[in-house]
C-alpha positions in Angstrom: 3.5 1.0 -30.7 6.3 -1.0 -32.0 9.2 -2.4 -30.1 12.4 -0.5 -31.1 16.1 -1.2 -30.8 17.9 -0.3 -27.6 20.1 2.7 -27.8 23.8 2.1 -27.2 25.3 3.5 -24.0 28.7 4.1 -22.9 30.8 1.0 -22.3 30.5 -0.7 -19.0 27.3 1.2 -18.2 24.3 -1.1 -18.6 21.1 0.8 -19.4 18.1 0.6 -17.1 16.0 0.2 -20.3 17.9 -2.9 -21.3 16.3 -4.8 -18.4 12.9 -4.5 -20.1 13.6 -6.9 -22.9 14.6 -9.9 -20.8 12.9 -9.3 -17.5 9.1 -9.0 -16.9 8.7 -5.5 -15.6 5.5 -6.5 -14.0 7.1 -9.3 -11.9 6.5 -9.1 -8.2 4.7 -5.8 -8.5 1.1 -6.9 -8.4 0.9 -10.0 -6.4 -0.2 -8.3 -3.2 -1.0 -4.8 -4.6 -4.7 -5.1 -3.7 -4.2 -5.9 -0.1 -3.8 -2.3 1.0 -7.1 -1.4 -0.6 -9.2 -4.5 0.1 -8.1 -5.1 3.7 -8.3 -2.2 6.1 -6.0 -2.3 9.1 -7.5 0.7 10.8 -7.2 0.1 14.6 -10.6 1.6 15.1 -12.2 -1.2 13.1 -12.4 -4.0 15.6 -14.6 -7.0 14.7 -17.5 -5.4 16.5 -17.2 -2.1 14.7 -16.7 -3.8 11.4 -20.0 -5.5 12.1 -21.7 -2.2 12.9 -20.4 -0.7 9.6 -21.8 -3.7 7.7 -25.1 -3.6 9.5 -25.5 0.2 8.7 -24.4 -0.4 5.1 -27.0 -3.2 4.6 -29.7 -1.0 6.2 -28.8 1.9 4.0 -28.7 -0.1 0.8 -32.0 -1.8 1.6 -33.5 1.6 2.3 -32.3 2.8 -1.0 -33.6 -0.2 -2.9 -37.0 0.2 -1.2 -37.1 3.7 -2.6 -35.9 3.0 -6.1 -37.8 -0.2 -6.6 -41.0 1.2 -5.0 -41.4 -1.7 -2.6 -43.3 0.3 0.0 -42.8 -2.3 2.6 -45.9 -2.5 4.9 -47.9 -0.5 2.5 -46.2 2.7 3.6 -44.7 5.1 1.1 -41.6 6.9 2.4 -41.5 10.6 1.7 -38.4 12.0 0.1 -37.3 14.0 3.1 -37.8 11.0 5.5 -35.8 8.8 3.1 -32.9 11.3 3.0 -32.9 11.7 6.8 -32.7 7.9 7.2 -30.0 7.7 4.5 -27.9 10.1 6.6 -28.6 8.1 9.7 -27.3 4.9 8.1 -24.2 6.2 6.3 -22.9 9.3 8.2 -22.2 7.3 11.4 -19.8 5.2 9.4 -17.6 8.2 8.9 -17.5 8.8 12.7 -16.7 5.1 13.2 -13.9 4.9 10.6 -12.3 8.3 10.8 -10.8 9.7 14.1 -11.6 13.1 15.5 -8.0 14.2 15.0 -5.5 12.6 12.6 -1.9 12.5 13.6 0.3 11.7 10.6 3.6 9.8 10.6 5.1 10.1 7.2 5.8 6.7 5.6 9.2 6.2 4.2 9.4 7.7 0.7 5.8 8.8 0.8 4.2 12.2 1.0 1.3 12.9 3.2 -1.7 14.9 2.0 -4.3 16.9 3.8 -7.3 16.6 1.5 -9.5 13.6 0.9 -10.2 12.5 -2.6 -13.9 12.7 -1.8 -15.4 11.4 -5.0 -16.5 7.9 -4.3 -13.5 6.6 -2.6 -12.6 5.7 1.0 -9.1 4.6 0.1 -6.3 5.6 2.5 -3.8 8.3 1.4 -0.1 7.9 1.4 1.2 8.1 5.0 0.1 6.5 8.2 -2.5 7.6 10.7 -1.1 7.3 14.2 -4.2 6.2 16.1 -3.0 3.6 18.6 -6.3 3.2 20.4 -8.3 0.3 19.3 -12.0 0.7 18.8 -14.2 3.8 18.7 -13.8 6.2 21.7 -16.8 7.2 23.8 -17.2 10.7 22.4 -17.5 9.3 18.9 -20.0 6.7 20.1 -22.0 9.6 21.6 -21.8 11.5 18.3 -23.0 8.4 16.4 -26.0 8.0 18.8 -26.8 11.7 18.5 -26.7 11.5 14.7 -29.0 8.5 14.6 -31.4 10.1 17.1 -31.5 13.5 15.5 -32.1 12.0 12.0 -34.7 9.6 13.4 -36.6 12.5 14.9 -36.8 14.4 11.7 -37.6 11.2 9.7 -40.5 10.4 12.0 -41.8 14.0 11.5 -41.2 14.1 7.8 -44.9 14.6 7.0 -45.3 17.4 9.6 -42.2 19.2 8.2 -43.8 19.4 4.8 -47.4 20.0 5.8 -46.8 22.6 8.5 -43.8 24.4 7.0 -41.3 23.6 9.7 -38.7 25.0 7.4 -39.8 28.5 8.6 -41.9 27.9 11.7 -41.0 24.9 13.8 -41.4 23.6 17.4 -38.7 24.4 19.9 -37.3 20.9 19.9 -37.1 20.8 16.1 -35.3 24.2 16.1 -32.7 23.0 18.7 -32.1 19.7 16.8 -31.7 21.7 13.6 -28.6 23.3 15.1 -27.4 19.8 16.2 -28.0 18.5 12.6 -26.1 21.4 11.1 -23.1 20.7 13.3 -23.2 17.0 12.6 -23.2 17.6 8.8 -20.2 20.0 9.1 -18.2 17.5 11.3 -19.0 14.6 8.9 -17.8 16.8 6.0 -14.6 17.7 7.9 -13.8 14.1 8.6 -14.7 13.0 5.1 -13.1 15.8 3.1 -10.8 17.9 5.3 -10.8 21.4 6.7 -10.7 23.5 3.5 -14.0 22.3 2.0 -15.6 22.4 5.5 -14.6 26.0 6.2 -15.9 27.0 2.7 -19.2 25.1 3.3 -19.6 26.8 6.8 -18.9 30.2 5.3 -21.6 29.8 2.7 -24.0 28.3 5.2 -23.8 31.4 7.5 -23.7 33.8 4.6 -27.5 34.4 4.7 -27.1 35.9 8.2 -25.2 38.9 6.6 -26.4 38.9 3.0 -28.5 42.0 3.4 -25.7 44.0 4.9 -22.9 43.3 2.4 -21.9 46.5 0.6 -21.2 44.8 -2.7 -24.4 44.8 -4.8 -23.8 41.5 -6.6 -23.4 39.7 -3.2 -26.5 41.3 -1.6 -29.4 39.0 -0.9 -32.2 38.1 1.6 -31.1 37.9 5.2 -32.2 35.3 7.8 -32.1 35.2 11.6 -30.1 32.3 13.0 -32.9 30.0 14.2 -34.7 30.3 10.8 -31.4 29.7 8.9 -30.8 26.5 10.9 -34.4 25.3 10.1 -33.9 26.1 6.4 -30.6 24.2 6.2 -32.1 21.2 8.1 -35.7 21.0 6.8 -35.6 22.9 3.6 -35.6 21.3 0.2 -32.7 23.4 -1.2 -29.9 22.8 1.3 -28.7 19.6 2.9 -31.7 17.7 1.5 -31.4 19.4 -1.9 -30.7 18.1 -5.4 -27.1 16.7 -4.6 -28.3 14.4 -1.8 -31.5 13.4 -3.6 -29.3 12.3 -6.6 -26.9 10.5 -4.2 -29.9 8.6 -2.7 -31.6 7.6 -5.9 -28.7 7.0 -8.3 -25.2 7.3 -6.8 -25.6 4.7 -4.1 -26.3 1.9 -6.6 -23.4 2.9 -9.0 -20.8 3.2 -6.2 -22.0 -0.2 -4.9 -21.5 -1.7 -8.3 -18.0 -0.2 -8.6 -16.9 -1.5 -5.2 -18.4 -5.0 -5.8 -16.7 -5.2 -9.2 -13.3 -4.5 -7.7 -13.8 -7.0 -4.8 -15.0 -9.8 -7.1 -11.8 -9.7 -9.2 -12.6 -7.0 -11.8 -9.5 -4.9 -10.9 -7.1 -7.9 -11.5 -8.9 -8.8 -14.7 -8.6 -5.4 -16.3 -5.0 -5.1 -15.3 -4.1 -8.5 -16.8 -6.0 -7.7 -20.0 -4.2 -4.4 -20.3 -0.9 -6.2 -19.9 -1.8 -8.8 -22.6 -2.8 -6.1 -25.1 -0.2 -3.4 -24.6 2.7 -4.9 -22.6 4.8 -6.0 -25.6 4.9 -2.6 -27.3 7.4 0.2 -26.6 6.5 1.9 -23.4 4.2 -1.0 -22.8 4.4 -0.8 -19.0 3.1 2.8 -19.1 0.4 1.9 -21.6 -0.7 -0.8 -19.3 -1.0 1.8 -16.5 -3.2 4.0 -18.7 -5.5 1.2 -19.7 -5.8 -0.3 -16.3 -6.3 3.1 -14.6 -9.0 3.9 -17.2 -10.7 0.6 -16.3 -10.4 1.4 -12.6 -11.9 4.8 -13.3 -15.0 3.1 -14.7 -15.3 1.4 -11.3 -14.6 4.2 -8.8 -14.4 7.5 -10.6 -11.9 8.6 -8.0 -8.4 9.9 -8.8 -6.5 9.2 -5.6 -8.2 5.9 -5.0 -7.2 4.8 -8.5 -3.6 5.9 -7.9 -3.4 3.9 -4.7 -5.1 0.9 -6.2 -3.2 0.5 -9.5 -0.1 2.5 -8.7 1.7 -0.2 -6.6 1.4 -2.5 -9.6 2.1 -0.1 -12.4 4.7 2.4 -11.1 7.4 -0.1 -10.2 6.8 -1.8 -13.5 7.3 1.5 -15.4 10.5 2.2 -13.4 11.8 -1.2 -14.1 11.3 -0.8 -17.8 13.2 2.4 -18.0 10.8 5.3 -17.1 12.1 7.9 -14.7 10.5 8.0 -11.3 8.7 11.3 -11.9 7.4 10.2 -15.3 6.2 6.9 -13.9 4.3 8.7 -11.2 3.0 11.2 -13.7 1.6 8.6 -16.0 -0.3 6.9 -13.2 -1.6 10.2 -11.8 -2.7 11.5 -15.2 -4.4 8.2 -16.2 -6.1 7.9 -12.8 -7.4 11.5 -12.8 -9.4 10.5 -15.8 -11.7 8.4 -13.6 -14.1 11.3 -13.0 -14.7 11.7 -16.7 -14.7 8.0 -17.8 -18.1 6.3 -18.6 -20.0 4.3 -17.8 -19.3 5.0 -14.1 -18.0 8.5 -13.8 -17.3 10.6 -10.8 -19.9 11.9 -8.3 -20.2 15.2 -10.2 -21.4 13.5 -13.3 -24.3 11.9 -11.4 -25.1 15.3 -9.9 -25.4 16.5 -13.5 -28.5 14.4 -13.8 -30.4 16.7 -11.5 -28.9 20.0 -12.5 -29.3 19.4 -16.3 -32.5 17.5 -16.0 -31.5 14.7 -18.4 -31.1 10.9 -18.0 -27.7 9.6 -17.0 -27.4 7.9 -20.4 -27.3 11.3 -22.1 -24.4 12.3 -19.9 -22.7 8.9 -20.5 -22.9 9.4 -24.3 -21.8 13.0 -24.1 -18.7 12.2 -22.0 -17.5 9.3 -24.2 -15.7 11.2 -27.0 -13.9 13.6 -24.6 -12.7 10.7 -22.3 -11.4 8.8 -25.3 -9.5 11.9 -26.6 -8.0 12.4 -23.1 -6.6 8.9 -22.9 -5.5 8.9 -26.5 -3.5 12.0 -25.9 -1.7 10.2 -23.0 -1.0 7.2 -25.2 0.6 9.2 -28.0 2.8 11.0 -25.5 3.9 7.8 -23.8 4.7 6.3 -27.2 6.8 9.4 -28.1 8.6 9.2 -24.7 9.4 5.6 -25.2 10.5 6.1 -28.8 12.9 8.9 -28.0 14.5 6.9 -25.2 14.5 3.5 -27.0 12.3 1.8 -24.3 11.4 -1.7 -25.2 8.3 -3.6 -24.4 8.1 -6.8 -22.4 8.9 -10.1 -24.1 5.6 -11.7 -25.3 6.2 -14.9 -23.4 6.3 -13.1 -20.1 2.9 -11.5 -20.6 -0.6 -13.0 -20.1 -2.4 -14.1 -23.2 -5.2 -11.9 -24.3 -7.5 -14.8 -25.2 -6.9 -16.5 -21.9 -7.5 -13.3 -20.0 -10.8 -12.7 -21.9 -12.0 -16.3 -21.2 -11.1 -16.0 -17.5 -12.7 -12.5 -17.2 -15.6 -12.6 -19.5 -18.1 -12.2 -16.5 -16.7 -8.7 -15.8 -17.0 -7.6 -19.4 -20.5 -9.1 -19.4 -21.4 -7.2 -16.3 -20.2 -3.9 -17.8 -22.0 -4.7 -21.0 -25.2 -5.6 -19.2 -25.0 -2.4 -17.2 -24.6 -0.3 -20.3 -27.4 -2.0 -22.2 -29.8 -1.9 -19.3 -29.1 1.9 -18.9 -30.3 2.4 -22.4 -33.2 0.0 -22.6 -34.4 -0.1 -18.9 -37.2 1.9 -17.5 -35.3 3.1 -14.4 -31.5 3.9 -14.5 -31.5 3.9 -10.6 -32.5 0.2 -10.5 -29.9 -1.0 -13.1 -26.8 -1.2 -10.9 -28.5 -3.3 -8.2 -29.4 -6.0 -10.8 -25.9 -6.1 -12.1 -24.5 -6.2 -8.5 -26.6 -9.3 -7.9 -25.2 -10.9 -11.0 -21.6 -10.1 -9.9 -22.2 -11.6 -6.4 -23.5 -14.8 -8.0 -20.5 -14.9 -10.3 -18.2 -14.5 -7.3 -19.8 -17.5 -5.6 -19.6 -19.9 -8.5 -16.6 -18.7 -10.5 -13.8 -21.3 -10.3 -10.5 -20.1 -8.8 -12.0 -17.0 -7.2 -11.9 -17.2 -3.4 -14.9 -15.4 -2.0 -15.5 -16.7 1.5 -16.6 -15.0 4.8 -13.4 -12.9 5.0 -14.0 -11.5 1.5 -17.7 -10.8 2.3 -16.6 -8.8 5.4 -14.0 -6.8 3.5 -16.6 -6.0 0.8 -19.2 -4.9 3.4 -16.8 -2.6 5.2 -15.4 -1.1 2.0 -18.9 -0.5 0.7 -19.9 1.2 3.9 -16.8 3.4 4.0 -17.2 4.5 0.4 -20.9 5.3 0.7 -20.4 6.9 4.1 -17.8 9.3 2.9 -19.7 10.3 -0.2 -23.0 10.8 1.6 -21.2 12.9 4.2 -19.5 15.0 1.5 -22.7 15.6 -0.5 -24.7 16.5 2.6 -22.1 19.0 3.5 -21.9 20.4 0.0 -25.6 20.9 0.2 -24.9 23.7 2.7 -23.2 25.7 -0.1 -26.3 25.2 -2.3 -28.5 26.2 0.6 -26.7 29.4 1.4 -26.8 30.6 -2.3 -30.3 29.5 -2.9 -31.8 31.0 0.3 -30.4 34.5 -0.4 -31.2 34.5 -4.1 -27.6 35.5 -4.9 -27.0 32.6 -7.3 -29.2 34.1 -10.1 -27.8 37.6 -9.6 -24.2 36.3 -9.8 -24.9 34.7 -13.1 -26.3 37.9 -14.6 -23.4 39.9 -13.3 -20.9 37.5 -14.8 -22.5 37.9 -18.2 -22.6 41.7 -17.9 -18.9 41.7 -16.8 -17.5 39.9 -19.8 -19.7 41.8 -22.3 -21.3 38.7 -23.8 -17.9 37.3 -24.8 -18.2 33.5 -24.4 -14.4 32.9 -24.9 -13.6 35.3 -22.1 -16.2 33.8 -19.8 -14.9 30.3 -20.5 -11.4 31.4 -19.7 -12.5 33.0 -16.5 -14.6 29.9 -15.6 -11.7 27.6 -16.2 -9.6 29.7 -13.8 -12.3 29.7 -11.1 -12.8 25.9 -11.6 -9.1 25.3 -11.2 -8.8 27.5 -8.1 -11.8 25.9 -6.4 -10.6 22.4 -7.4 -7.4 23.0 -5.4 -9.4 23.3 -2.2 -12.7 21.5 -2.8 -13.6 18.1 -4.0 -14.8 17.9 -7.6 -18.4 17.4 -6.5 -18.2 20.5 -4.2 -16.6 22.7 -6.8 -19.1 21.4 -9.4 -22.2 22.2 -7.2 -21.0 25.8 -6.6 -20.2 26.4 -10.3 -23.3 24.7 -11.6 -25.2 27.3 -9.6 -23.1 30.4 -10.3 -21.2 30.0 -13.6 -23.0 27.5 -15.7 -26.2 29.6 -16.1 -24.0 32.5 -17.3 -22.3 30.2 -19.9 -25.5 28.7 -21.2 -27.0 32.2 -21.4 -24.3 33.0 -24.0 -25.4 30.0 -26.1 -23.1 27.1 -24.9 -24.9 23.8 -24.8 -26.0 22.9 -21.2 -24.4 19.5 -21.1 -21.1 20.9 -22.6 -21.1 23.7 -20.0 -21.5 21.3 -17.1 -18.9 18.9 -18.4 -16.6 21.9 -18.9 -16.8 22.6 -15.2 -16.1 19.0 -14.3 -13.1 18.8 -16.5 -11.5 22.0 -15.2 -12.3 21.2 -11.6 -10.6 17.8 -12.0 -7.3 19.2 -13.5 -6.3 20.3 -10.0 -5.5 16.7 -9.3 -2.5 16.8 -11.6 -1.7 20.6 -11.5 0.7 22.4 -9.1 0.5 23.6 -6.4 -1.8 20.9 -5.1 -1.9 18.0 -7.6 -3.3 15.5 -5.1 -3.2 12.5 -7.5 0.4 13.4 -8.6 1.5 13.8 -4.9 0.0 10.4 -4.1 1.8 8.8 -7.1 5.0 10.6 -6.2 4.8 8.9 -2.8 4.8 5.5 -4.5 7.5 6.3 -7.2 9.7 8.2 -4.6 10.0 11.2 -6.9 9.7 14.9 -6.3 5.9 15.7 -6.0 6.3 19.0 -7.8 8.4 17.4 -10.6 5.7 14.7 -10.9 3.0 17.4 -11.1 4.7 19.2 -14.0 5.2 15.9 -15.9 1.6 15.0 -15.3 0.5 18.4 -16.6 2.5 17.8 -19.8 1.0 14.3 -20.2 -2.5 15.5 -19.5 -2.4 18.6 -21.6 -5.3 17.4 -23.7 -7.5 17.8 -20.6 -6.8 21.5 -20.7 -7.7 21.9 -24.3 -10.6 19.5 -25.0 -13.1 21.3 -22.7 -12.8 24.5 -24.8 -13.3 22.4 -27.9 -16.6 20.8 -26.8 -17.8 24.0 -25.2 -17.5 25.7 -28.6 -18.3 22.7 -30.7 -21.1 20.7 -29.0 -20.7 17.9 -31.6 -17.8 16.7 -29.5 -20.3 15.9 -26.7 -22.7 14.3 -29.1 -25.1 17.3 -29.0 -25.5 17.4 -32.8 -26.8 15.3 -35.7 -25.0 11.9 -36.0 -23.1 13.0 -39.1 -21.7 16.1 -37.5 -20.7 14.1 -34.4 -18.9 11.5 -36.5 -17.0 14.2 -38.5 -16.1 16.1 -35.3 -14.9 12.9 -33.7 -12.6 12.0 -36.7 -11.1 15.5 -36.8 -10.6 15.6 -33.0 -8.6 12.3 -33.2 -6.2 14.0 -35.6 -6.2 17.1 -33.4 -5.2 15.1 -30.4 -2.5 13.3 -32.4 -1.1 16.7 -33.5 -1.2 18.2 -30.0 0.5 15.2 -28.5 3.3 15.5 -31.1 3.6 19.2 -30.4 3.9 18.7 -26.6 6.0 15.6 -26.6 8.2 16.3 -29.7 7.6 12.9 -31.4 5.2 11.9 -34.1 4.0 8.4 -33.8 3.4 6.5 -37.1 5.7 9.1 -38.8 8.3 8.0 -36.2 10.4 11.1 -36.3 11.4 13.6 -33.7 9.7 17.0 -34.4 11.8 20.2 -34.7 10.5 23.1 -32.7 9.0 25.1 -35.6 6.9 22.2 -36.7 5.8 21.6 -33.1 4.4 25.1 -33.1 2.6 24.5 -36.4 1.2 21.2 -35.1 -0.1 22.9 -31.9 -1.8 25.6 -34.0 -3.3 23.1 -36.5 -4.4 20.7 -33.8 -6.3 23.5 -31.8 -7.9 24.8 -35.0 -9.4 21.3 -35.6 -11.3 21.4 -32.4 -13.1 24.6 -33.4 -16.5 24.6 -35.1 -16.7 25.6 -38.7 -15.6 23.4 -41.6 -13.2 25.9 -43.2 -11.3 26.5 -39.9 -11.1 22.7 -39.4 -9.8 22.0 -42.9 -7.1 24.7 -42.6 -6.0 23.1 -39.3 -6.0 19.7 -41.0 -3.9 21.0 -43.9 -1.3 22.4 -41.4 -1.1 19.1 -39.6 -0.8 17.0 -42.8 1.8 19.2 -44.4 3.9 19.3 -41.2 3.7 15.5 -40.9 4.8 15.0 -44.5 7.7 17.4 -44.3 8.9 15.9 -41.0 8.8 12.4 -42.5 10.7 13.2 -45.7 13.4 15.3 -43.9 16.7 13.5 -43.5 16.5 11.5 -40.2 18.3 13.4 -37.5 19.8 11.8 -34.4 17.2 11.3 -31.8 17.9 13.4 -28.7 16.8 12.3 -25.3 14.9 15.4 -24.0 15.9 14.6 -20.4 19.6 14.3 -20.9 20.2 16.2 -24.1 22.3 13.3 -25.3 21.9 11.3 -28.5 19.7 8.4 -27.8 20.0 6.7 -31.2 20.7 7.4 -34.8 17.8 6.2 -37.0 18.5 4.9 -40.5 16.9 6.6 -43.5 15.1 3.4 -44.5 14.0 2.7 -40.9 10.3 2.0 -40.7 8.7 1.3 -37.3 5.0 0.8 -37.3 3.3 2.4 -34.3 0.8 0.6 -32.2 
C-alpha cells in the first residue's frame, strides 16, 4: 500500500512515525535474532548429552526412513507396532534429557512467562528463564531414560506375540507390569512436553473406562474395564497410544518436521525475511507487512504459533515499534501472523497431518483445501494493517535501505526451489511420506556448497539437537494424546456422543457449528491444537458430517477454531509471547490480535457452509467462491478496522455495519445471497468514496491525524 504523507504534530513534539522515513526500522533488529532459536544454552545439554540427543535423533530418523522407504534391512519387515515402540524409544528419552522434572521460572525483564507448551512441532523456548543451575542430566532422569528404552525395547521385541496372541487382553505378568510402566512414561513425557493441563485431561480420559459403566449420565455410559486390562489396552492396543495419531506421526510427520527444521537452519528463515522486506518494506505499514509475510513463511516451516513468534518476533516487533506502531499492536501483528502457521500450506501444523488418517485422504488433498482459507486469513491481516497505517500516517522504509528483491531471489533461489520441489513431488510422487526426506537431502547439499553460508561442525550439531528436541516433543505429545483416543474408543462412547449431539441440536447445522466452535475454543485454551483436534475429530466431527458438512471442511473447522485460542483472551499464548517481546500488556495485545485476526473467526463458518472455499466443488465453483471471498475479506477488514484500502477513506460507523453484513453474506452458498452481499459492499464503497473527505481520526487518540484533500489519490498496495 502506498506511502503517505506524515501527519503534522504539535510543535516541538517529533512524531515517532517520522523516524520511519529516514531510518531503517529493521536496522539492528535481526542481526542476531536467530541465535536464541538455533543455539540452545540449556545447562542440561552438555556436549555429552547433546551427542546423545543427536544419536537418538539419527536412529529415529533412520528407523522412520526404513519404514517409509521399505528398506527392510536384513530382510526383516518391521511390524507397525514394533516400529512405533522403537520410535518412542528413540524420541521420548530426548524429552527427559532436555526438559527438567520441575521447572523453576525466573521472569525475564519485560517478559511474561507461560505455563503451556506450544506443542505443535516446536521445541522453542518460551519467554522467561528456566532456573536449572545443575549441568547435565540428573540420575533420576537417566534412570527414567533407561527404563523408557528398556520397556519399549521389550514390547518391540515381542511385537509379533502381541498381535498373534492378543496380549491386548490376555498378557504375561511381565508384559502387564510393564504396561503400567509404559502408561506412566507416556504421561510424564506428555507433562514435560506440553504441561499439566493437557496431561491431567489425558489421564482423566485414560482412566475413564474404569468407571464408564457406572456413570449415571446415559450419553457417557460405556464398556468398563478392570485396571490391568486397561493398562494392556493402552499399551498394546491399536486404538490408544499406538493409534492413528502416532501412526501418522511415524509415517508422515517426522519427515515434514525434519524438512522444516533443516530449512530454517540452512538459511531459509533469513531468506524469507529479507524477501518480505524487499517486497513490502517500502509501503505504508511496511514493517508490519514484513512481519505478516515472514511469519507466514515461518509457518510453512514449523506450523507452530509460539515458535514463530519467538523466531521472527525479535526481528519484526522492534522494527514495527520503530516505524510508529504501538507496542500492543506490534505484538498483536506478530502473534496473529504467527498463529496462522498451523493453517498454512505446504507444511501445516500437526493436526493437519493427523487429518490424513482421520479423513482417509492424501495430504495433498488437505494442502489444496487449506490454501484458500489461509490466503484469506493473511489477506485480512494485510488490509487491516494498511488501514491502521493509513489512519496514522505511517510511512514505509526508504527504498535504498531495503534489500533488493532481485538480489534476494538470486541469493535464496535454492529455498524457493526446495519448497517448489516439495510441492511438486507431493502431487506427482507415489509416496508423500518419502518426499520430505528427498528434499532434506537436497537442502543439506545446498548448505554444504552454497557460497557465503557457514555450515560447519557447530551448525551440524545445532541442527541435530534442534531436530531431536522438535521430534521428541511432538512424539511425546502425540503418544500422550493417544490416551484420549484410547479412553473414548475402548468404551464406545465416541459414537454415542456424536449421535447425542445431533439429537440435541435438532439437526440444525448452524447451531451445531456454533456449539462446536465454542467447544473448540475452550479446549484450545488448555490443550495443544493436536490434542483438541483428536478429541473433537472423534466426538464432534462425525456429528457435523452427519448433518451434511463436507468431511474436510468439518475437520478444518475444528483446527481453525482450536487455534484461535492462541490469540484470544484469557489465554492467548502467542499474544502473551509477543507481548513479552514488545513489552506491552498481554491482555491488550490479545484484544488487538483478536481484531486483526477476526477473519479467522468468520472463514471457518464460510467454508463449513460453502465447501467450494476448501476446493470441494467443481473448479468453476471454486474459482467463483474464491473471487467473492476475496471481496468479502476486504469488506470485513474495512468494517473492523474502519478504513477502506484502494478507496482510501475512513469509513463511518453505519457503512462499517453494512460492509460487515455484505461481507459475511458473500461467504454463504447461494448465488443470490452472494450477489446481494456484493451489491451492499460495492454501493457502500462508492458512497464512501464520493463523500466529501472528512478529517482522518486516529482511533487510538481520537485526535485528527491528517486532513485529506478532495483530489487526493493514494493507490494501495
